[in-house]
C-alpha beads as a LAMMPS data file, in Angstrom:
LAMMPS data file: protein, C-alpha beads

378 atoms
377 bonds

1 atom types
1 bond types

-500.0 500.0 xlo xhi
-500.0 500.0 ylo yhi
-500.0 500.0 zlo zhi

Masses

1 110.0

Atoms # bond

1 1 1 326.505 -138.319 169.596
2 1 1 327.503 -134.711 168.864
3 1 1 328.273 -132.581 171.926
4 1 1 326.848 -129.174 172.751
5 1 1 329.999 -127.312 171.675
6 1 1 329.890 -128.972 168.259
7 1 1 326.243 -127.977 167.895
8 1 1 327.105 -124.396 168.884
9 1 1 329.900 -124.199 166.307
10 1 1 327.667 -125.629 163.611
11 1 1 324.848 -123.203 164.451
12 1 1 327.269 -120.262 164.172
13 1 1 328.654 -121.388 160.807
14 1 1 325.239 -122.309 159.417
15 1 1 323.777 -118.913 160.385
16 1 1 326.658 -117.127 158.674
17 1 1 326.448 -119.329 155.549
18 1 1 322.713 -118.667 155.099
19 1 1 323.252 -114.914 155.258
20 1 1 326.305 -114.955 152.945
21 1 1 324.484 -117.158 150.423
22 1 1 321.529 -114.782 150.534
23 1 1 323.898 -112.015 149.424
24 1 1 324.870 -114.048 146.364
25 1 1 328.163 -115.502 147.635
26 1 1 329.234 -119.111 147.131
27 1 1 329.678 -120.735 150.536
28 1 1 330.818 -124.181 151.769
29 1 1 328.252 -126.983 151.708
30 1 1 326.339 -128.092 154.804
31 1 1 328.440 -131.271 154.851
32 1 1 331.689 -129.278 154.837
33 1 1 330.417 -127.005 157.607
34 1 1 329.630 -130.086 159.684
35 1 1 333.175 -131.423 159.192
36 1 1 334.716 -128.063 160.101
37 1 1 332.528 -127.861 163.216
38 1 1 333.538 -131.363 164.248
39 1 1 337.271 -130.830 163.688
40 1 1 337.236 -127.188 164.910
41 1 1 339.498 -126.269 162.009
42 1 1 338.775 -124.843 158.552
43 1 1 342.185 -125.926 157.250
44 1 1 341.283 -129.605 157.121
45 1 1 341.785 -131.331 153.776
46 1 1 338.560 -133.308 154.241
47 1 1 336.446 -130.499 152.768
48 1 1 336.090 -128.872 149.351
49 1 1 339.006 -126.434 149.495
50 1 1 337.718 -124.437 146.512
51 1 1 334.735 -123.172 148.529
52 1 1 336.361 -123.092 151.976
53 1 1 339.693 -121.414 151.155
54 1 1 338.206 -118.017 150.115
55 1 1 336.388 -117.874 153.466
56 1 1 339.226 -119.173 155.654
57 1 1 339.795 -115.986 157.738
58 1 1 336.040 -115.552 158.197
59 1 1 335.425 -119.150 159.324
60 1 1 338.381 -119.115 161.730
61 1 1 337.060 -115.874 163.251
62 1 1 333.581 -117.364 163.632
63 1 1 335.013 -120.471 165.322
64 1 1 336.811 -118.245 167.843
65 1 1 333.593 -116.399 168.608
66 1 1 331.761 -119.715 169.035
67 1 1 334.435 -120.824 171.515
68 1 1 333.638 -117.714 173.545
69 1 1 329.937 -118.609 173.473
70 1 1 328.944 -115.620 171.329
71 1 1 325.534 -116.139 169.691
72 1 1 325.099 -115.138 166.024
73 1 1 328.549 -113.512 165.716
74 1 1 328.045 -113.103 161.957
75 1 1 325.811 -110.125 162.753
76 1 1 328.925 -108.371 164.137
77 1 1 331.262 -109.579 161.402
78 1 1 334.150 -107.155 160.666
79 1 1 333.730 -105.502 157.269
80 1 1 336.843 -107.130 155.805
81 1 1 335.511 -110.611 156.680
82 1 1 332.109 -110.060 155.093
83 1 1 333.212 -111.262 151.665
84 1 1 335.547 -113.983 150.317
85 1 1 339.219 -113.357 149.627
86 1 1 339.727 -111.754 146.235
87 1 1 336.142 -110.468 146.079
88 1 1 335.866 -107.154 144.222
89 1 1 332.095 -106.759 144.019
90 1 1 329.357 -108.365 141.984
91 1 1 329.477 -107.644 138.284
92 1 1 326.581 -105.500 137.152
93 1 1 324.509 -106.469 134.138
94 1 1 325.736 -104.447 131.158
95 1 1 323.234 -101.813 130.090
96 1 1 322.244 -101.839 126.428
97 1 1 324.245 -99.292 124.451
98 1 1 322.247 -96.330 123.238
99 1 1 322.375 -95.546 119.522
100 1 1 324.559 -92.522 118.752
101 1 1 323.872 -90.447 115.627
102 1 1 326.784 -90.487 113.218
103 1 1 327.154 -86.698 113.301
104 1 1 327.302 -86.583 117.107
105 1 1 330.777 -86.497 118.539
106 1 1 331.610 -88.769 121.474
107 1 1 332.513 -87.101 124.720
108 1 1 336.232 -87.287 125.424
109 1 1 337.163 -90.173 127.674
110 1 1 338.294 -89.423 131.195
111 1 1 342.032 -89.971 131.572
112 1 1 342.969 -93.060 133.521
113 1 1 343.985 -92.529 137.120
114 1 1 347.747 -92.359 137.462
115 1 1 349.394 -95.510 138.743
116 1 1 351.797 -94.997 141.653
117 1 1 355.337 -95.156 140.353
118 1 1 357.405 -98.215 141.134
119 1 1 360.524 -96.124 140.528
120 1 1 361.719 -92.558 140.845
121 1 1 362.872 -90.980 137.543
122 1 1 364.944 -87.791 137.435
123 1 1 366.161 -85.819 134.423
124 1 1 369.944 -85.673 134.034
125 1 1 370.580 -84.131 130.571
126 1 1 368.869 -83.192 127.302
127 1 1 371.346 -83.181 124.391
128 1 1 370.627 -81.744 120.873
129 1 1 371.216 -83.686 117.664
130 1 1 374.811 -84.750 117.052
131 1 1 376.656 -84.754 113.748
132 1 1 375.159 -87.322 111.405
133 1 1 371.838 -87.567 113.291
134 1 1 368.579 -86.418 111.653
135 1 1 367.623 -82.823 112.376
136 1 1 365.359 -82.489 115.423
137 1 1 366.814 -85.538 117.204
138 1 1 367.065 -85.037 120.952
139 1 1 368.828 -87.357 123.429
140 1 1 367.306 -87.492 126.900
141 1 1 369.367 -88.926 129.767
142 1 1 367.517 -89.888 132.946
143 1 1 368.396 -91.439 136.261
144 1 1 366.121 -94.217 137.510
145 1 1 366.086 -95.652 141.015
146 1 1 363.519 -97.765 142.921
147 1 1 360.829 -95.801 144.690
148 1 1 361.593 -95.129 148.330
149 1 1 359.925 -97.347 150.926
150 1 1 357.985 -94.334 152.217
151 1 1 356.256 -93.994 148.841
152 1 1 355.000 -97.556 149.181
153 1 1 353.698 -97.143 152.736
154 1 1 349.922 -96.604 152.948
155 1 1 349.055 -93.057 153.977
156 1 1 347.043 -94.226 156.995
157 1 1 350.090 -96.107 158.258
158 1 1 352.581 -93.272 157.865
159 1 1 350.077 -90.880 159.490
160 1 1 349.550 -93.272 162.403
161 1 1 353.307 -93.710 162.912
162 1 1 353.778 -89.939 162.989
163 1 1 350.922 -89.504 165.453
164 1 1 352.255 -92.169 167.826
165 1 1 355.837 -90.883 167.556
166 1 1 354.719 -87.358 168.465
167 1 1 352.664 -88.655 171.387
168 1 1 355.542 -90.669 172.869
169 1 1 357.608 -87.462 172.939
170 1 1 354.760 -85.225 174.136
171 1 1 353.540 -87.412 177.006
172 1 1 356.943 -88.232 178.483
173 1 1 356.872 -85.112 180.687
174 1 1 353.255 -85.484 181.958
175 1 1 353.928 -89.145 182.779
176 1 1 357.132 -88.230 184.604
177 1 1 355.208 -85.604 186.608
178 1 1 352.565 -88.198 187.545
179 1 1 355.267 -90.578 188.709
180 1 1 357.126 -87.931 190.718
181 1 1 354.024 -86.985 192.692
182 1 1 352.721 -90.586 192.941
183 1 1 349.434 -89.614 191.281
184 1 1 346.314 -91.658 192.024
185 1 1 344.469 -93.883 189.541
186 1 1 341.989 -91.160 188.586
187 1 1 344.728 -88.726 187.550
188 1 1 346.555 -91.513 185.727
189 1 1 343.397 -92.314 183.818
190 1 1 343.040 -88.701 182.653
191 1 1 346.476 -88.826 181.032
192 1 1 345.782 -92.278 179.572
193 1 1 342.581 -90.943 177.984
194 1 1 344.475 -88.058 176.400
195 1 1 347.150 -90.418 175.081
196 1 1 344.518 -92.759 173.618
197 1 1 342.821 -89.890 171.802
198 1 1 345.742 -87.648 170.818
199 1 1 348.331 -90.356 170.255
200 1 1 346.443 -93.496 169.248
201 1 1 343.606 -92.051 167.199
202 1 1 340.564 -92.979 169.306
203 1 1 337.482 -90.806 169.626
204 1 1 336.530 -90.602 173.312
205 1 1 332.811 -90.543 172.510
206 1 1 332.658 -92.967 169.575
207 1 1 335.365 -95.506 170.416
208 1 1 335.820 -95.495 174.203
209 1 1 333.272 -96.448 176.855
210 1 1 334.433 -95.712 180.391
211 1 1 333.194 -97.888 183.272
212 1 1 332.027 -100.542 180.800
213 1 1 329.698 -102.847 182.719
214 1 1 330.542 -106.554 182.592
215 1 1 328.023 -108.513 184.642
216 1 1 328.332 -106.984 188.133
217 1 1 331.725 -105.357 187.569
218 1 1 333.106 -102.448 185.539
219 1 1 336.057 -102.336 183.149
220 1 1 337.915 -99.024 182.960
221 1 1 337.479 -98.817 179.171
222 1 1 335.653 -100.830 176.566
223 1 1 337.196 -100.223 173.137
224 1 1 334.975 -100.221 170.044
225 1 1 336.031 -99.989 166.417
226 1 1 333.232 -99.449 163.907
227 1 1 330.729 -100.140 166.716
228 1 1 332.220 -103.564 167.485
229 1 1 333.728 -104.265 170.909
230 1 1 337.327 -105.377 170.324
231 1 1 339.022 -105.120 173.704
232 1 1 339.264 -103.833 177.256
233 1 1 341.763 -101.475 178.882
234 1 1 342.451 -101.665 182.605
235 1 1 344.290 -98.714 184.167
236 1 1 346.231 -98.704 187.454
237 1 1 347.904 -95.785 189.214
238 1 1 351.253 -94.933 187.695
239 1 1 353.314 -96.189 190.645
240 1 1 351.469 -99.545 190.727
241 1 1 353.446 -102.462 189.302
242 1 1 351.274 -104.438 186.871
243 1 1 350.829 -108.035 188.027
244 1 1 348.987 -111.316 187.457
245 1 1 346.033 -110.232 189.578
246 1 1 345.435 -107.270 187.277
247 1 1 345.676 -109.557 184.260
248 1 1 343.101 -111.966 185.718
249 1 1 340.780 -109.024 186.297
250 1 1 340.801 -107.836 182.670
251 1 1 340.832 -111.457 181.462
252 1 1 337.513 -112.028 183.222
253 1 1 336.014 -109.096 181.313
254 1 1 337.331 -110.409 177.992
255 1 1 336.063 -113.953 178.553
256 1 1 332.590 -112.763 179.581
257 1 1 332.258 -110.454 176.569
258 1 1 334.031 -112.683 174.018
259 1 1 336.759 -110.252 172.951
260 1 1 340.352 -111.014 171.970
261 1 1 342.391 -108.074 173.214
262 1 1 343.265 -106.993 176.741
263 1 1 345.454 -103.988 177.580
264 1 1 346.981 -103.342 180.986
265 1 1 348.606 -100.001 181.690
266 1 1 349.671 -97.691 184.481
267 1 1 350.317 -94.944 181.934
268 1 1 354.035 -95.628 181.910
269 1 1 354.006 -99.340 181.048
270 1 1 351.641 -100.716 178.409
271 1 1 351.033 -104.445 177.939
272 1 1 348.858 -105.935 175.209
273 1 1 347.557 -109.483 175.646
274 1 1 345.664 -111.733 173.253
275 1 1 343.041 -114.150 174.549
276 1 1 342.162 -117.333 172.667
277 1 1 338.899 -118.922 173.792
278 1 1 338.522 -122.536 174.853
279 1 1 338.964 -124.681 177.917
280 1 1 341.279 -123.519 179.234
281 1 1 341.633 -120.099 177.614
282 1 1 345.088 -119.202 176.310
283 1 1 346.577 -115.784 177.076
284 1 1 349.628 -114.550 175.144
285 1 1 351.574 -111.344 175.725
286 1 1 351.854 -109.563 172.368
287 1 1 354.187 -106.801 173.537
288 1 1 355.217 -104.585 176.440
289 1 1 356.556 -101.032 176.225
290 1 1 357.788 -98.691 178.945
291 1 1 357.226 -95.095 177.821
292 1 1 359.717 -93.837 180.430
293 1 1 362.191 -96.664 179.846
294 1 1 365.636 -96.592 178.201
295 1 1 364.459 -97.450 174.667
296 1 1 364.568 -94.733 172.003
297 1 1 361.446 -92.777 171.074
298 1 1 361.411 -94.640 167.746
299 1 1 361.510 -98.055 169.449
300 1 1 358.721 -97.130 171.852
301 1 1 356.569 -95.689 169.065
302 1 1 357.102 -98.792 166.915
303 1 1 355.561 -100.973 169.629
304 1 1 352.788 -98.600 170.647
305 1 1 351.797 -98.241 166.972
306 1 1 350.086 -101.650 167.181
307 1 1 347.509 -100.157 169.563
308 1 1 346.677 -97.269 167.233
309 1 1 343.035 -97.412 166.191
310 1 1 343.834 -97.812 162.487
311 1 1 346.434 -100.532 163.111
312 1 1 344.142 -102.450 165.456
313 1 1 341.291 -102.111 162.965
314 1 1 343.477 -103.750 160.307
315 1 1 344.687 -106.417 162.766
316 1 1 348.353 -105.530 162.317
317 1 1 348.970 -106.842 165.817
318 1 1 347.948 -110.409 164.888
319 1 1 351.309 -111.419 163.410
320 1 1 353.059 -109.943 166.430
321 1 1 351.253 -112.039 169.027
322 1 1 351.321 -115.173 166.858
323 1 1 355.115 -114.887 166.560
324 1 1 355.401 -114.228 170.303
325 1 1 353.211 -117.265 171.066
326 1 1 355.081 -119.528 168.637
327 1 1 358.469 -118.615 170.137
328 1 1 357.455 -118.532 173.797
329 1 1 359.552 -120.652 176.211
330 1 1 356.648 -123.068 176.640
331 1 1 356.169 -123.493 172.877
332 1 1 359.900 -123.983 172.266
333 1 1 360.072 -126.487 175.120
334 1 1 357.305 -128.537 173.486
335 1 1 359.290 -128.546 170.237
336 1 1 362.538 -129.381 172.003
337 1 1 360.947 -132.339 173.798
338 1 1 359.214 -133.686 170.677
339 1 1 360.238 -137.117 169.367
340 1 1 361.432 -135.593 166.085
341 1 1 363.903 -133.207 167.750
342 1 1 365.026 -135.717 170.373
343 1 1 365.726 -138.264 167.653
344 1 1 367.777 -135.685 165.733
345 1 1 369.775 -134.971 168.909
346 1 1 370.302 -138.704 169.456
347 1 1 371.759 -139.044 165.948
348 1 1 373.999 -136.004 166.448
349 1 1 375.316 -137.428 169.735
350 1 1 376.080 -140.681 167.949
351 1 1 377.843 -138.855 165.086
352 1 1 379.953 -136.673 167.385
353 1 1 380.889 -139.197 170.067
354 1 1 380.112 -142.634 168.725
355 1 1 377.982 -143.225 171.845
356 1 1 374.480 -144.666 171.435
357 1 1 371.688 -143.315 173.622
358 1 1 367.900 -143.290 173.617
359 1 1 365.269 -140.610 173.160
360 1 1 364.015 -141.335 176.683
361 1 1 367.471 -140.798 178.235
362 1 1 367.902 -137.515 176.365
363 1 1 364.474 -136.310 177.502
364 1 1 365.394 -137.051 181.137
365 1 1 368.687 -135.139 180.890
366 1 1 367.016 -132.142 179.262
367 1 1 364.219 -132.008 181.822
368 1 1 366.392 -132.456 184.908
369 1 1 369.679 -130.772 183.996
370 1 1 369.209 -128.398 181.049
371 1 1 365.769 -126.767 181.077
372 1 1 364.716 -124.347 183.838
373 1 1 362.639 -126.342 186.315
374 1 1 360.154 -123.488 186.672
375 1 1 359.388 -123.829 182.965
376 1 1 358.956 -127.614 183.286
377 1 1 356.461 -127.084 186.113
378 1 1 354.182 -124.865 184.008

Bonds

1 1 1 2
2 1 2 3
3 1 3 4
4 1 4 5
5 1 5 6
6 1 6 7
7 1 7 8
8 1 8 9
9 1 9 10
10 1 10 11
11 1 11 12
12 1 12 13
13 1 13 14
14 1 14 15
15 1 15 16
16 1 16 17
17 1 17 18
18 1 18 19
19 1 19 20
20 1 20 21
21 1 21 22
22 1 22 23
23 1 23 24
24 1 24 25
25 1 25 26
26 1 26 27
27 1 27 28
28 1 28 29
29 1 29 30
30 1 30 31
31 1 31 32
32 1 32 33
33 1 33 34
34 1 34 35
35 1 35 36
36 1 36 37
37 1 37 38
38 1 38 39
39 1 39 40
40 1 40 41
41 1 41 42
42 1 42 43
43 1 43 44
44 1 44 45
45 1 45 46
46 1 46 47
47 1 47 48
48 1 48 49
49 1 49 50
50 1 50 51
51 1 51 52
52 1 52 53
53 1 53 54
54 1 54 55
55 1 55 56
56 1 56 57
57 1 57 58
58 1 58 59
59 1 59 60
60 1 60 61
61 1 61 62
62 1 62 63
63 1 63 64
64 1 64 65
65 1 65 66
66 1 66 67
67 1 67 68
68 1 68 69
69 1 69 70
70 1 70 71
71 1 71 72
72 1 72 73
73 1 73 74
74 1 74 75
75 1 75 76
76 1 76 77
77 1 77 78
78 1 78 79
79 1 79 80
80 1 80 81
81 1 81 82
82 1 82 83
83 1 83 84
84 1 84 85
85 1 85 86
86 1 86 87
87 1 87 88
88 1 88 89
89 1 89 90
90 1 90 91
91 1 91 92
92 1 92 93
93 1 93 94
94 1 94 95
95 1 95 96
96 1 96 97
97 1 97 98
98 1 98 99
99 1 99 100
100 1 100 101
101 1 101 102
102 1 102 103
103 1 103 104
104 1 104 105
105 1 105 106
106 1 106 107
107 1 107 108
108 1 108 109
109 1 109 110
110 1 110 111
111 1 111 112
112 1 112 113
113 1 113 114
114 1 114 115
115 1 115 116
116 1 116 117
117 1 117 118
118 1 118 119
119 1 119 120
120 1 120 121
121 1 121 122
122 1 122 123
123 1 123 124
124 1 124 125
125 1 125 126
126 1 126 127
127 1 127 128
128 1 128 129
129 1 129 130
130 1 130 131
131 1 131 132
132 1 132 133
133 1 133 134
134 1 134 135
135 1 135 136
136 1 136 137
137 1 137 138
138 1 138 139
139 1 139 140
140 1 140 141
141 1 141 142
142 1 142 143
143 1 143 144
144 1 144 145
145 1 145 146
146 1 146 147
147 1 147 148
148 1 148 149
149 1 149 150
150 1 150 151
151 1 151 152
152 1 152 153
153 1 153 154
154 1 154 155
155 1 155 156
156 1 156 157
157 1 157 158
158 1 158 159
159 1 159 160
160 1 160 161
161 1 161 162
162 1 162 163
163 1 163 164
164 1 164 165
165 1 165 166
166 1 166 167
167 1 167 168
168 1 168 169
169 1 169 170
170 1 170 171
171 1 171 172
172 1 172 173
173 1 173 174
174 1 174 175
175 1 175 176
176 1 176 177
177 1 177 178
178 1 178 179
179 1 179 180
180 1 180 181
181 1 181 182
182 1 182 183
183 1 183 184
184 1 184 185
185 1 185 186
186 1 186 187
187 1 187 188
188 1 188 189
189 1 189 190
190 1 190 191
191 1 191 192
192 1 192 193
193 1 193 194
194 1 194 195
195 1 195 196
196 1 196 197
197 1 197 198
198 1 198 199
199 1 199 200
200 1 200 201
201 1 201 202
202 1 202 203
203 1 203 204
204 1 204 205
205 1 205 206
206 1 206 207
207 1 207 208
208 1 208 209
209 1 209 210
210 1 210 211
211 1 211 212
212 1 212 213
213 1 213 214
214 1 214 215
215 1 215 216
216 1 216 217
217 1 217 218
218 1 218 219
219 1 219 220
220 1 220 221
221 1 221 222
222 1 222 223
223 1 223 224
224 1 224 225
225 1 225 226
226 1 226 227
227 1 227 228
228 1 228 229
229 1 229 230
230 1 230 231
231 1 231 232
232 1 232 233
233 1 233 234
234 1 234 235
235 1 235 236
236 1 236 237
237 1 237 238
238 1 238 239
239 1 239 240
240 1 240 241
241 1 241 242
242 1 242 243
243 1 243 244
244 1 244 245
245 1 245 246
246 1 246 247
247 1 247 248
248 1 248 249
249 1 249 250
250 1 250 251
251 1 251 252
252 1 252 253
253 1 253 254
254 1 254 255
255 1 255 256
256 1 256 257
257 1 257 258
258 1 258 259
259 1 259 260
260 1 260 261
261 1 261 262
262 1 262 263
263 1 263 264
264 1 264 265
265 1 265 266
266 1 266 267
267 1 267 268
268 1 268 269
269 1 269 270
270 1 270 271
271 1 271 272
272 1 272 273
273 1 273 274
274 1 274 275
275 1 275 276
276 1 276 277
277 1 277 278
278 1 278 279
279 1 279 280
280 1 280 281
281 1 281 282
282 1 282 283
283 1 283 284
284 1 284 285
285 1 285 286
286 1 286 287
287 1 287 288
288 1 288 289
289 1 289 290
290 1 290 291
291 1 291 292
292 1 292 293
293 1 293 294
294 1 294 295
295 1 295 296
296 1 296 297
297 1 297 298
298 1 298 299
299 1 299 300
300 1 300 301
301 1 301 302
302 1 302 303
303 1 303 304
304 1 304 305
305 1 305 306
306 1 306 307
307 1 307 308
308 1 308 309
309 1 309 310
310 1 310 311
311 1 311 312
312 1 312 313
313 1 313 314
314 1 314 315
315 1 315 316
316 1 316 317
317 1 317 318
318 1 318 319
319 1 319 320
320 1 320 321
321 1 321 322
322 1 322 323
323 1 323 324
324 1 324 325
325 1 325 326
326 1 326 327
327 1 327 328
328 1 328 329
329 1 329 330
330 1 330 331
331 1 331 332
332 1 332 333
333 1 333 334
334 1 334 335
335 1 335 336
336 1 336 337
337 1 337 338
338 1 338 339
339 1 339 340
340 1 340 341
341 1 341 342
342 1 342 343
343 1 343 344
344 1 344 345
345 1 345 346
346 1 346 347
347 1 347 348
348 1 348 349
349 1 349 350
350 1 350 351
351 1 351 352
352 1 352 353
353 1 353 354
354 1 354 355
355 1 355 356
356 1 356 357
357 1 357 358
358 1 358 359
359 1 359 360
360 1 360 361
361 1 361 362
362 1 362 363
363 1 363 364
364 1 364 365
365 1 365 366
366 1 366 367
367 1 367 368
368 1 368 369
369 1 369 370
370 1 370 371
371 1 371 372
372 1 372 373
373 1 373 374
374 1 374 375
375 1 375 376
376 1 376 377
377 1 377 378
């Protein structure tokens, strides 16, 4: 008998599929949606990949929302997930060509839009005709080199990097002043608001909701992008060390509202966490940056860039937290203690020393004498 969570996942996917099909898109069959709901994974090979693959990011996002208990999440679907991969718009029916009198001249065609150069070409020399060459011959010598990386960077990205870089430099002094006078949380929040707007591209009226109500409590900021709630920011006074209790506080907001991103800051230190729904929920630290720390301005700006409105909108931070989660001590410990790795170690021990051992003996040695016991206890 199907459980309630399966039914919830299926209801979410079915509601989305009906709406997408109504817009003329090809969507997975009801049978495939049932299999995905049962397995909780759109990457299964048990479905028709030709109809599922184009919608893979969309389905995975919907499954996450279902895990949070969000009803009808397809009504808040991000714009980029509202169509299949590779979709460029529905082809319009060609209009019948109007007859043109023979004497009437056609209007000149608009020139094609220039294609961004894949290389930079510079003129070196123009030489006239040499002896023996036909009159009027001209030799042109040019220098060609690949286009610079900056020319291939999207304008929004270069603009965002510049904005964040300038903000890291500009706000260093106000943050230092706050720290020197041990400013309270209210004063810290004023500087954080300015940094969010001037340095990270948020509009304080459109994108930020202060004292965002979550059940009977209030988050310092609710962050919206294109009207969709994407995260919460919790601010502490600048002298307050961020700790697990603060994380649990903002985690409660995120779980109740079904959002992925949680940001803890005291103005000086910024931490971005990703929350994956389920039982239990999984929280991963994507990055931490200390704006008054020893790193260079460039290094600080490179990290803080991921919280810029345009970067967060385009989910640039996703790869960052996925890499951090995949290489966390806990994840690496699981790999290290897997039968495949332990068997490879057993063979290497045999090759190097001629001594035979077992996977079980190796696991015991690693757990008791090699790996940090605090990590084993987690």
